[in-house]
C-alpha positions in Angstrom: 5.6 -15.4 16.5 7.8 -17.1 19.0 11.0 -15.4 18.0 9.6 -11.8 17.8 11.6 -9.7 20.2 14.4 -12.3 20.0 17.9 -10.9 20.0 18.2 -11.8 16.3 15.5 -9.4 15.2 16.5 -6.0 13.6 14.8 -4.0 16.4 16.6 -5.9 19.1 20.0 -5.6 17.3 19.4 -1.9 16.7 18.8 -1.4 20.4 22.1 -3.1 21.1 23.8 -1.0 18.5 24.5 -4.0 16.3 22.9 -2.9 13.1 24.4 -5.6 10.9 25.7 -9.0 11.3 29.5 -9.1 11.3 30.4 -11.0 8.3 33.5 -11.6 6.3 35.9 -14.2 4.9 38.9 -15.7 6.4 41.3 -18.4 5.1 40.9 -21.9 6.6 43.8 -24.4 6.7 44.0 -26.6 3.7 42.0 -29.7 4.0 40.0 -32.1 1.9 36.5 -30.8 1.5 33.5 -33.0 1.9 32.0 -32.5 -1.5 28.5 -33.6 -0.5 26.4 -30.5 0.2 24.5 -30.6 3.4 21.5 -28.9 1.8 19.8 -32.1 0.7 19.2 -33.2 4.2 18.7 -29.7 5.7 16.0 -29.3 8.4 15.1 -26.1 6.5 13.7 -28.1 3.7 11.6 -30.2 6.0 10.3 -27.3 8.2 6.5 -27.0 7.5 6.7 -23.4 8.7 8.7 -22.3 5.7 7.3 -21.0 2.4 8.9 -21.4 -1.0 9.7 -18.2 -3.0 10.9 -18.6 -6.6 12.6 -15.9 -8.7 10.9 -15.7 -12.1 13.2 -16.4 -15.1 16.1 -17.2 -12.8 17.8 -19.4 -15.4 17.9 -16.5 -17.8 19.4 -14.2 -15.2 22.0 -16.7 -14.0 23.2 -17.6 -17.5 23.5 -14.0 -18.6 25.8 -13.5 -15.6 27.8 -16.6 -16.6 28.0 -15.2 -20.2 29.3 -11.9 -18.8 32.0 -13.8 -16.9 33.0 -15.5 -20.1 33.2 -12.2 -22.1 35.3 -10.7 -19.3 37.6 -13.7 -19.3 37.0 -14.6 -15.7 37.3 -18.1 -14.2 37.6 -19.7 -17.6 38.9 -23.3 -17.3 38.3 -24.8 -20.7 40.3 -23.9 -23.8 39.8 -25.0 -27.5 42.9 -24.4 -29.6 41.4 -24.4 -33.1 43.0 -23.4 -36.4 45.2 -20.7 -35.0 42.5 -19.4 -32.7 41.8 -20.1 -29.0 38.2 -20.4 -27.7 37.6 -20.3 -23.9 34.7 -21.2 -21.8 33.6 -22.5 -18.4 33.7 -26.3 -18.2 30.6 -26.4 -16.0 28.5 -24.4 -18.5 29.5 -26.7 -21.4 29.0 -29.8 -19.3 25.4 -28.7 -18.5 24.6 -28.6 -22.3 25.8 -32.2 -23.0 24.5 -35.7 -22.5 27.6 -36.7 -20.6 28.4 -33.8 -18.2 30.6 -35.9 -15.9 33.0 -36.6 -18.8 34.1 -32.9 -18.7 35.5 -33.4 -15.3 37.2 -36.8 -15.7 40.6 -35.0 -16.0 40.1 -32.2 -13.6 43.6 -30.6 -14.1 43.5 -30.7 -17.9 42.0 -27.4 -19.1 42.8 -27.7 -22.8 40.8 -29.9 -25.2 43.1 -31.7 -27.6 41.6 -31.5 -31.0 42.8 -34.6 -32.8 41.8 -36.6 -35.8 38.3 -37.2 -34.6 37.7 -33.5 -34.4 39.1 -32.4 -37.7 35.6 -31.5 -38.7 35.3 -29.1 -35.7 35.3 -25.6 -37.0 35.3 -22.1 -35.4 31.7 -21.6 -36.7 30.5 -24.9 -35.2 32.2 -24.1 -31.9 30.7 -20.6 -31.7 27.3 -22.1 -32.2 27.9 -24.5 -29.3 29.1 -21.7 -27.0 26.1 -19.6 -28.0 23.7 -22.5 -27.1 25.6 -23.2 -23.8 25.4 -19.7 -22.5 22.2 -18.3 -24.2 20.0 -21.3 -25.0 19.9 -20.5 -28.7 22.1 -20.1 -31.8 22.5 -16.6 -33.0 23.7 -17.4 -36.6 21.4 -18.2 -39.5 21.8 -21.9 -40.1 20.1 -21.8 -43.5 23.3 -20.5 -45.1 25.1 -23.1 -47.1 27.3 -25.4 -45.0 26.6 -23.8 -41.6 24.2 -26.5 -40.4 26.7 -29.3 -41.1 29.5 -27.4 -39.2 27.2 -27.0 -36.2 26.0 -30.6 -36.2 29.7 -31.8 -36.4 30.5 -29.8 -33.4 27.5 -31.3 -31.6 28.6 -34.8 -32.4 32.1 -34.2 -31.2 31.0 -32.6 -27.9 27.9 -34.8 -27.5 25.6 -31.8 -27.6 22.5 -33.9 -28.3 20.1 -31.1 -27.2 21.6 -28.7 -29.6 21.3 -31.3 -32.4 17.6 -31.7 -31.6 17.1 -28.0 -31.6 18.7 -27.6 -35.0 16.8 -30.4 -36.6 13.4 -30.5 -34.9 10.5 -29.0 -36.8 9.4 -27.1 -33.7 12.3 -25.8 -31.6 12.2 -25.4 -27.8 12.6 -21.9 -26.4 15.9 -20.5 -25.1 14.4 -20.2 -21.6 13.4 -23.9 -21.7 17.0 -24.9 -22.7 18.5 -22.8 -19.9 16.1 -24.4 -17.4 17.4 -27.8 -18.5 21.0 -26.7 -18.2 20.4 -25.4 -14.7 18.9 -28.7 -13.7 22.0 -30.5 -14.9 24.3 -28.1 -12.9 22.1 -28.6 -9.8 22.4 -32.4 -10.2 26.2 -32.1 -10.5 26.4 -29.9 -7.4 24.3 -32.3 -5.3 26.6 -35.1 -6.4 29.8 -33.1 -5.9 30.8 -33.3 -9.5 33.2 -30.5 -10.6 33.0 -28.6 -7.3 36.2 -26.6 -6.8 35.6 -24.6 -3.7 34.4 -25.3 -0.2 32.4 -22.9 1.9 32.7 -23.5 5.6 30.6 -22.1 8.4 32.3 -21.0 11.5 30.6 -23.8 13.4 32.3 -26.3 11.1 29.7 -27.3 8.5 31.2 -27.5 5.0 29.5 -27.0 1.6 31.0 -27.8 -1.8 30.3 -25.4 -4.7 31.5 -24.2 -8.1 33.4 -21.0 -8.2 31.9 -19.9 -11.4 28.3 -20.3 -9.9 29.2 -18.3 -6.9 30.7 -15.5 -9.0 27.6 -15.5 -11.2 25.3 -15.5 -8.2 26.3 -12.1 -6.8 28.8 -9.2 -7.1 30.3 -9.9 -3.7 31.5 -13.4 -4.6 32.5 -12.2 -8.1 34.8 -9.6 -6.5 36.1 -12.2 -4.0 36.9 -15.0 -6.4 37.8 -13.0 -9.5 39.5 -9.9 -8.0 42.9 -11.2 -7.2 42.3 -11.6 -3.4 43.8 -14.5 -1.5 40.5 -16.3 -1.5 40.6 -16.6 -5.3 43.4 -19.2 -5.0 42.2 -21.0 -1.9 40.2 -24.3 -1.9 38.3 -23.5 1.4 37.0 -20.2 2.8 35.1 -19.6 5.9 32.1 -17.2 6.3 32.7 -15.7 9.7 29.6 -15.2 11.8 27.2 -16.6 9.2 25.0 -19.5 10.5 25.0 -22.7 8.6 21.3 -22.5 7.7 22.0 -19.1 6.0 24.8 -20.6 3.9 22.5 -23.4 2.9 19.9 -20.9 1.8 22.4 -18.9 -0.2 23.8 -21.9 -2.0 20.3 -23.3 -2.5 19.2 -20.0 -4.2 22.3 -19.8 -6.4 21.6 -23.3 -7.8 17.8 -23.2 -7.9 16.6 -19.6 -7.9 14.4 -20.6 -4.9 14.5 -19.9 -1.2 12.4 -21.3 1.6 11.6 -18.6 4.1 10.2 -18.3 7.6 10.3 -15.9 10.5 12.8 -18.2 12.3 15.6 -17.3 9.8 14.5 -14.3 7.7 16.4 -11.7 9.7 19.8 -13.3 9.5 19.3 -14.4 5.9 18.3 -10.9 4.8 21.4 -9.5 6.6 23.6 -11.9 4.7 22.0 -11.3 1.3 22.6 -7.6 1.8 26.2 -8.2 2.8 26.8 -10.6 -0.2 24.8 -8.4 -2.6 22.6 -11.3 -3.8 19.9 -9.1 -5.2 17.7 -11.8 -6.6 17.4 -13.7 -3.3 17.1 -10.4 -1.5 14.1 -9.5 -3.6 12.4 -12.7 -2.5 13.1 -12.0 1.2 11.6 -8.5 0.7 8.5 -10.1 -0.9 8.2 -12.4 2.1 8.5 -9.6 4.6 6.0 -7.5 2.8 3.5 -10.3 2.1 3.6 -12.0 5.5 4.1 -9.0 7.8 1.7 -9.0 10.8 1.2 -7.1 14.1 4.1 -8.9 15.7 6.7 -8.4 13.0 5.9 -5.1 11.3 8.1 -3.0 13.6 11.1 -5.2 13.0 10.4 -5.0 9.3 10.4 -1.2 9.5 13.7 -1.1 11.4 15.3 -3.5 8.9 14.1 -1.5 6.0 15.3 1.8 7.4 18.6 0.4 8.5 19.5 -0.7 5.0 17.7 1.9 3.0 15.0 -0.5 1.6 12.6 2.4 0.7 9.7 0.5 -0.7 9.7 -2.1 2.1 9.9 0.7 4.6 6.9 2.4 3.1 4.9 -0.9 3.1 5.8 -1.5 6.8 4.9 2.0 7.9 1.6 1.8 6.0 0.9 -1.5 7.7 1.7 0.0 11.2 -0.5 3.0 10.5 -3.4 0.8 9.3 -3.2 -1.7 12.2 -2.1 0.8 14.9 -5.0 -0.1 17.1 -3.7 -3.7 17.6 0.0 -2.9 17.5 0.2 -0.2 20.2 -1.1 -2.5 22.9 1.6 -5.2 22.3 4.8 -5.7 24.1 6.9 -5.0 21.1 5.6 -1.4 20.8 7.2 -0.4 24.1 10.7 -0.5 22.5 10.0 1.9 19.6 12.2 5.0 19.7 10.6 8.4 20.3 11.4 9.5 16.8 9.4 6.7 15.3 6.5 7.1 17.7 6.4 10.8 16.9 6.4 10.1 13.1 3.5 7.7 13.5 1.2 9.7 15.6 1.6 12.9 13.6 0.3 11.1 10.4 -3.2 11.8 9.1 -3.4 8.2 7.9 -3.1 6.8 11.5 -6.0 4.4 11.9 -7.6 4.6 15.3 -11.2 4.3 16.4 -10.8 7.4 18.6 -8.1 10.0 19.3 -8.1 8.7 22.8 -6.1 5.7 21.5 -3.3 8.1 20.5 -3.4 9.7 23.9 -3.3 6.4 25.7 -0.4 5.3 23.5 1.7 8.2 24.4 1.0 7.8 28.1 1.7 4.1 28.1 5.0 4.6 26.2 6.3 7.2 28.6 5.2 5.3 31.7 7.1 2.2 30.5 10.3 4.1 31.2 9.4 7.4 32.9 12.9 8.3 34.0 14.2 8.6 30.4 11.0 9.3 28.5 9.2 11.9 30.6 11.1 14.8 28.9 9.6 13.7 25.6 6.0 13.9 26.8 5.2 17.5 25.7 6.6 16.8 22.2 4.5 13.7 21.8 1.3 15.3 23.3 1.7 18.1 20.7 0.7 15.5 18.0 -2.4 14.2 19.9 -5.4 15.9 18.4 -7.1 16.8 21.7 -10.1 18.7 20.1 -11.2 15.3 18.7 -11.7 13.8 22.1 -15.3 13.3 23.4 -16.5 14.8 26.7 -15.9 11.6 28.6 -12.5 11.1 27.0 -11.5 14.7 28.0 -12.5 13.8 31.6 -10.4 10.7 31.5 -7.4 12.6 30.1 -7.6 15.2 32.8 -7.4 12.5 35.4 -4.1 11.1 34.0 -1.5 11.2 36.8 1.3 11.4 34.3 0.2 14.8 33.2 0.1 16.1 36.7 3.6 14.7 37.4 5.2 16.5 34.5 5.8 20.3 34.8 6.0 20.5 31.0 2.5 19.1 30.5 0.7 22.2 32.0 -0.2 23.5 28.5 -1.9 20.2 27.7 -3.9 20.3 31.0 -5.0 23.8 30.2 -6.1 22.8 26.7 -8.0 19.8 28.1 -9.8 21.9 30.6 -10.8 24.6 28.1 -12.1 21.9 25.8 -14.1 20.4 28.6 -15.6 23.7 29.4 -16.4 24.5 25.8 -14.4 27.7 25.5 -11.3 26.4 23.6 -10.3 28.6 20.7 -7.3 26.8 19.4 -6.3 26.1 15.8 -8.4 24.0 13.5 -8.0 20.3 14.1 -8.4 17.9 11.1 -9.7 14.3 11.7 -7.4 11.5 10.8 -8.0 10.0 7.4 -6.4 6.5 7.2 -6.3 4.7 3.9 -9.1 6.9 2.6 -11.2 6.1 -0.5 -14.0 7.9 -2.3 -17.2 6.1 -1.5 -20.7 6.5 -3.0 -23.6 5.7 -0.7 -27.2 5.0 -1.9 -29.0 7.3 -4.3 -31.4 6.3 -7.1 -31.0 5.6 -10.8 -33.0 4.5 -13.8 -33.2 0.7 -14.2 -31.6 -1.1 -17.2 -35.0 -1.2 -19.0 -35.3 2.6 -18.6 -38.8 1.9 -17.1 -38.5 3.1 -13.5 -36.2 4.6 -10.9 -34.5 2.2 -8.5 -33.1 3.3 -5.1 -29.7 1.8 -4.2 -28.3 0.0 -1.1 -24.8 -0.3 -2.4 -21.6 1.3 -1.2 -19.2 1.7 -4.1 -15.6 2.8 -3.7 -13.2 4.1 -6.3 -10.5 1.5 -6.4 -8.4 3.3 -9.0 -8.5 6.4 -11.2 -7.2 5.6 -14.7 -5.9 8.2 -17.2 -6.1 7.2 -20.8 -4.7 8.9 -23.9 -5.5 12.6 -24.3 -8.4 13.6 -22.1 -9.7 10.1 -21.7 -10.3 9.1 -18.0 -12.2 6.5 -16.2 -12.7 5.2 -12.6 -12.5 1.6 -11.5 -15.4 1.1 -9.1 -15.9 -1.8 -6.7 -18.8 -2.5 -4.4 -17.7 -3.4 -0.9 -20.8 -3.3 1.3 -24.6 -3.2 1.1 -26.5 -1.4 3.8 -29.7 -3.0 5.4 -33.2 -2.4 4.0 -34.6 -0.1 3.0 -32.6 1.3 0.1 -32.6 5.1 0.4 -31.9 8.4 -1.4 -32.0 12.1 -0.4 -30.3 10.9 2.8 -27.2 12.1 4.7 -24.0 10.4 5.8 -21.4 11.3 8.5 -18.2 9.8 9.6 -17.5 9.8 13.4 -14.7 7.9 15.0 -14.1 5.9 11.8 -17.8 4.7 11.8 -20.2 5.6 9.0 -23.6 6.9 9.9 -26.4 6.8 7.3 -29.4 9.0 8.3 -32.9 9.5 7.1 -33.7 10.0 3.4 -36.5 8.3 1.6 -37.1 4.7 0.4 -39.5 5.6 -2.5 -41.5 8.6 -3.8 -44.6 8.7 -1.7 -45.3 11.1 1.1 -45.1 8.3 3.6 -41.8 7.0 2.3 -39.6 9.6 4.1 -37.5 7.9 6.8 -36.3 8.7 10.3 -34.2 5.5 10.7 -30.4 5.6 11.2 -27.7 3.1 10.6 -24.1 2.8 11.7 -21.3 0.8 10.0 -18.2 -0.3 11.8 -15.5 -0.6 9.2 -13.1 -2.4 11.4 -15.6 -5.3 12.0 -17.6 -4.9 8.8 -20.9 -4.9 10.8 -24.0 -2.8 10.5 -26.0 -1.6 13.5 -29.5 -0.1 13.6 -29.6 3.0 15.8 -32.6 4.5 17.5 -34.8 6.4 15.1 -34.4 10.1 14.8 -37.2 12.2 16.3 -38.4 13.4 12.9 -38.6 12.0 9.4 -36.2 13.9 7.2 -35.0 14.2 3.6 -33.3 17.0 1.8 -31.7 17.9 5.1 -28.1 18.4 6.3 -25.9 16.5 8.8 -22.5 17.2 10.4 -20.4 15.9 13.3 -19.2 18.1 16.1 -17.7 17.4 19.5 -18.3 13.7 19.2 -22.0 14.0 18.3 -24.0 13.7 15.0 -26.2 16.7 14.3 -29.1 16.7 11.7 -30.5 20.0 10.7 -33.8 21.0 9.0 -35.2 19.1 6.0 -38.5 18.0 4.5 -40.8 15.9 6.7 -43.6 14.8 4.4 -43.2 16.7 1.1 -45.1 19.7 2.5 -43.8 20.4 6.0 -40.3 21.9 6.2 -38.4 21.6 9.5 -36.5 24.1 11.6 -35.8 21.3 14.2 -32.2 20.2 15.0 -31.4 17.1 16.9 -28.2 15.3 17.7 -27.1 11.7 18.4 -24.8 11.0 21.4 -23.0 7.7 20.8 -22.2 7.3 24.5 -25.9 7.6 25.4 -27.3 6.0 22.2 -30.0 8.6 22.2 -31.3 11.5 20.0 -31.9 14.8 21.7 -33.2 18.1 20.4 -30.9 21.1 20.1 -31.8 24.8 19.5 -33.9 25.1 16.3 -32.8 27.0 13.2 -34.0 30.5 12.7 -36.2 29.4 9.8 -37.6 26.1 8.4 -35.5 25.1 5.4 -34.7 22.1 3.1 -32.3 21.6 0.3 -29.6 23.5 2.3 -26.0 22.5 3.0 -24.0 22.4 6.3 -20.3 22.1 7.2 -18.0 22.5 10.1 -15.1 24.9 10.0 -13.0 25.9 13.0 -15.2 24.1 15.4 -18.3 26.0 14.2 -21.3 24.8 12.2 -22.2 26.8 9.1 -25.5 26.5 7.1 -26.0 27.9 3.6 -28.9 28.4 1.2 -31.9 26.0 0.8 -35.6 26.7 0.2 -38.0 28.1 2.8 -41.7 27.3 3.4 -42.7 29.3 0.4 -40.2 27.5 -1.9 -38.1 30.6 -2.2 -34.4 29.8 -2.9 -32.3 31.5 -0.2 -28.9 33.1 -0.5 -28.3 33.2 3.3 -25.4 32.0 5.3 -25.8 31.2 9.1 -23.4 30.3 11.8 -25.2 27.8 14.1 -24.7 27.0 17.8 -26.5 23.9 19.3 -27.2 26.0 22.4 -27.8 29.4 21.0 -29.2 28.8 17.5 -28.5 30.6 14.2 -26.7 33.9 13.7 -26.6 35.5 10.2 -23.3 35.9 8.3 -22.6 37.5 4.9 -25.0 36.1 2.3 -23.7 34.3 -0.8 -22.9 36.6 -3.7 -23.6 34.4 -6.7 -27.2 34.5 -8.0 -30.4 35.2 -6.1 -30.2 32.0 -4.0 -29.0 28.4 -4.1 -30.4 25.0 -3.0 -29.6 21.4 -3.7 -25.9 22.3 -3.4 -23.0 21.1 -1.4 -20.7 23.0 1.0 -17.5 21.6 2.4 -14.5 22.8 4.4 -11.5 23.0 2.1 -8.4 24.5 3.6 -9.3 27.5 5.7 -12.6 28.2 3.9 -15.9 26.8 2.8 -16.5 26.0 -0.8 -20.1 26.1 -2.1 -20.8 24.3 -5.4 -23.6 22.8 -7.5 -27.3 22.9 -7.0 -29.9 25.2 -8.6 -30.8 28.9 -8.6 -34.0 30.8 -9.0 -34.7 32.2 -12.5 -37.4 34.5 -13.9 -39.5 31.5 -14.4 -38.7 28.5 -12.2 -35.3 27.2 -11.4 -32.1 26.5 -13.4 -28.7 24.8 -12.9 -26.1 26.8 -10.9 -22.6 26.2 -12.2 -20.9 29.1 -10.5 -19.1 28.3 -7.2 -17.8 30.5 -4.4 -15.6 30.4 -1.3 -16.5 31.7 2.2 -13.8 33.2 4.4 -15.1 32.9 8.0 -12.3 35.2 9.4 -13.3 38.1 7.2 -17.0 37.1 6.7 -16.6 37.5 3.0 -17.0 35.6 -0.3 -14.7 35.1 -3.3 -15.2 33.3 -6.6 -14.2 29.8 -7.4 -14.0 28.5 -11.0 -17.4 27.2 -12.2 -18.4 23.6 -12.4 -18.1 22.2 -16.0 -21.3 20.2 -15.6 -24.6 20.5 -13.6 -24.7 18.7 -10.2 -28.1 19.1 -8.4 -28.4 17.2 -5.1 -25.0 15.5 -5.6 -22.7 13.7 -3.2 -19.6 15.5 -2.2 -16.5 15.0 0.0 -13.0 16.1 0.5 -10.1 13.7 0.0 -6.4 14.5 0.2 -7.2 18.2 0.2 -9.3 18.1 -3.0 -13.1 18.5 -3.4 -15.0 15.7 -5.1 -18.6 16.4 -6.4 -20.3 13.3 -7.8 -23.6 12.6 -9.6 -26.9 14.3 -9.0 -29.0 15.7 -11.8 -29.6 18.7 -14.0 -32.5 21.2 -13.3 -32.4 22.3 -16.9 -32.7 18.9 -18.6 -34.0 16.7 -15.7 -31.3 14.2 -16.6 -29.1 12.4 -14.2 -25.4 13.3 -14.0 -23.0 10.4 -14.1 -19.8 12.4 -13.8 -17.3 12.8 -11.0 -15.6 16.2 -10.8 -12.6 17.1 -8.7 -11.5 20.6 -7.6 -7.9 21.1 -6.9 -7.4 24.3 -4.8 -3.7 24.5 -5.7 -4.4 24.4 -9.5 -7.7 26.2 -9.0 -9.5 24.1 -11.6 -12.0 21.3 -12.0 -11.2 18.0 -13.6 -13.6 15.4 -14.9 -12.3 12.0 -13.5 -14.8 9.8 -15.3 -18.2 8.3 -14.6 -19.9 6.6 -11.7 -20.9 2.9 -11.9 -24.4 4.2 -12.5 -25.8 7.8 -13.0 -27.0 8.1 -9.4 -29.0 11.1 -8.3 -29.8 12.2 -4.7 -26.9 10.2 -3.4 -24.3 10.8 -0.6 -20.6 10.5 -0.8 -17.8 10.3 1.8 -14.3 9.2 2.4 -13.9 5.9 4.3 -10.8 4.2 5.7 -10.9 0.9 3.9 -8.8 -2.2 4.7 -5.2 -2.1 3.5 -4.8 -3.7 0.1 -8.4 -2.9 -0.9 -7.7 0.6 -2.1 -5.2 1.5 -4.9 -6.0 5.1 -5.8 -4.2 7.5 -8.0 
């Protein structure tokens, strides 16, 4: 946008220590006001770059405020002395309900209606009905009672309330909301014609705008206090809004009389400032809607500063989420150079920061410091502390080590040491978690029985859990939505990995023949929504395992052709776009599980060449091979299970176990502690999950689908394990009861995911 970075934006004002626009009121010398509002010819209304925002049910809101002013006895200018009682109202509100509104202002200085011979039939009951209609759009009393209808109709004839007469006598009455909408249209018309206007608002630059005091007071608490609180302005004909541009005054008055504002980036900052100052909550909510809905890479930082300056919590959360989701585009822009260190620190420490590589975060820190090295160099160590250096690839580590800024800063020696140790492969630092921006639970592939229950059908669909619903009692369900389809062929018994925010789909099989096992690999770029075919793996594989480590994708073991099990390990290097072999496993195995914890690969269970179910746990090194660790303690072995890093341990769940005759479901789970090389119990699964999908999202373990070894039936349920509560929860069913599927967490576009 042209005015981004302009001195009027919140960020620019904040930098100049001018957090708010200086606004106030001062008395202007008495003068005849020009009672023709400038709004009707405003350039704002003609600007095609503006968008209309309307407050729903504005008429109801406005007239409820007018009614409160009447009940509080404020700004009343119309009195009915009637049979020893006195009824008071606002002349403008009554005029809006009549067929002849101008007549109420023919004698401007006469505030008391003389009830003469023509009005002898006017009664307190009839007048109360008229006032109810004028302020509320309906008559509260029961007109079916004897004589009441006639009293009300007499009052309508005297005050020319034709609309109320029609409402009382029509077979189908209009709603109160409709009547109030009509009254507001009458008031708007009188305002545009200058009828009944009793105050002039003047901009400091000289523009003058006529208005009704009672409408201003009903529009917001600031004007109510100003005009009804005994201040000098309550008795003045003209007041000036100091420091408020004319177009802002036009927008404020336009909203008060219409419930609508036209908004654009050219005036949103000043207008929002003014609405906060004048406490016009309705118009402010529309500005917040505009800022949230139309935020982009050029304006999101200003929106965040505005929200945090004024304590607009929800808008601030939306702006921060937008920045985190679009960080890749924002950090390279000119506007990002001005962010304070505190905000930059807060952003780069977030797990939800969306970047294609951690190198983007490193470059951001360096670029920000280099923009003003004299003042910012002391902040470098603090910022580098939040860069997840172990996530950098080999070439990225080399690039980081060549950074001149690190060598110029004495406080960056620790970072240089860490980079060097990572490059040499001997770093033993704390565990480093990948960033998980806007994560959603995603199901990938698998197979299920068709609708006719005649055959099994492999899937090519990626489903994501858009929302988890909780019904009454124990009732729960998941709202699923497909968001992508991977290229042919459909596959199951495959593996998925997420590396640098790109999804890898590997191997598996397309159908049930010995020749249907695949060695093809796909990659999906979420930021561009594009699929890419990678070079084939060296071996066909299904029932294998895959993990990511040090910027590479490793595939381990598996079944090659339904008879040959593999001990082969190979890895894909994205920079070289090639597959290479690593050190083989100590035994050929399939149906095993693998996970990474503390920068080390662990492999558990599976079946060997003799179809024996294994209880073993190995630690695997791509250069040195497998070394045994303490075996699992539950059952005589486990296969077709899942193993994922959860907290500081590895949780093993699901699969099957060997029985006296054949195999059966394994519901028991356990946790591996790598520090002590020991196992402990985890609460059992409530339902069988053989060859399921599994992933960790927000620190909780999700196990989805699969089948049952005992019944040979597919499992449709999604179970979640919460390590804090130490319990499993059934969240509901999958879109179909998929078996042999894969699951993962993907960073989906903002607005697509609405979980929890």
